[in-house]
C-alpha atoms as one frame of an Amber mdcrd trajectory, in Angstrom:
protein
 -17.129  -1.301  -8.766 -16.778   2.386  -7.895 -16.845   4.904 -10.704 -14.287
   7.681 -11.201 -16.354  10.278  -9.329 -16.624   7.990  -6.307 -12.870   7.408
  -6.348 -12.233  11.155  -6.392 -14.121  11.418  -3.106 -12.503   8.373  -1.491
  -8.823   8.837  -2.330  -6.104  11.346  -1.596  -3.648  12.216  -4.340  -0.279
  12.788  -2.695   3.183  13.737  -3.939   5.827  11.125  -4.667   8.217  10.243
  -1.850  11.307  12.413  -1.548  13.597   9.406  -1.131  13.230   5.729  -1.962
  15.399   3.384   0.093  15.985  -0.178  -1.092  14.388  -2.311   1.647  12.342
  -5.039  -0.066  13.459  -7.993  -2.160  11.782  -6.467  -5.233  13.231  -3.037
  -5.947  10.031  -2.071  -7.787   8.131  -2.368  -4.476  10.393   0.073  -2.639
   8.596   3.057  -4.182   5.235   1.866  -2.864   6.620   1.252   0.627   8.292
   4.683   0.654   5.079   6.357  -0.505   2.997   4.525   2.108   5.476   5.283
   4.889   5.833   8.949   4.000   2.079   9.441   4.094   1.488   7.315   7.220
  -0.972   4.843   5.725  -2.434   2.166   7.958  -1.990  -0.686   5.460  -0.693
  -1.549   2.013  -3.379  -3.646   0.298  -1.960  -5.771  -2.508  -1.799  -9.195
  -4.061   1.957  -8.779  -4.618   3.686 -11.889  -3.252   6.960 -10.093  -2.524
   5.241  -7.515  -0.324   2.934 -10.051   1.352   5.981 -12.158   2.295   8.160
  -9.169   3.255   9.168  -9.876   6.884   9.413  -6.257   8.082   6.011  -5.080
   6.819   6.211  -1.417   7.799   3.387  -0.490   7.214   1.511  -3.810   7.459
   0.725  -5.497   4.138  -2.631  -7.227   3.607  -4.122  -9.203   0.746  -7.359
  -7.663  -0.580  -9.489 -10.438   0.946  -7.860  -9.975   4.363  -8.449  -6.222
   4.187 -12.102  -6.728   3.204 -12.526  -9.034   6.187 -10.833  -6.508   8.470
 -13.191  -3.723   7.439 -16.233  -5.974   7.456 -16.921  -6.236   3.728
């Protein structure tokens, strides 16, 4: 498991989204989708069932195991 110093090198801290539109079935997930969309991420990696089953998936949503397989871990 990475330590805090490693995470500081690997992650970008970005500002909150300016607007949060209600587009998922779980309103609490809308913030994450807005943040990911505003900062043009390639994927949302989560175990959240609502996001994994969200039909629109913009950006694509992957379970952690699927992401690890995608990146060859």
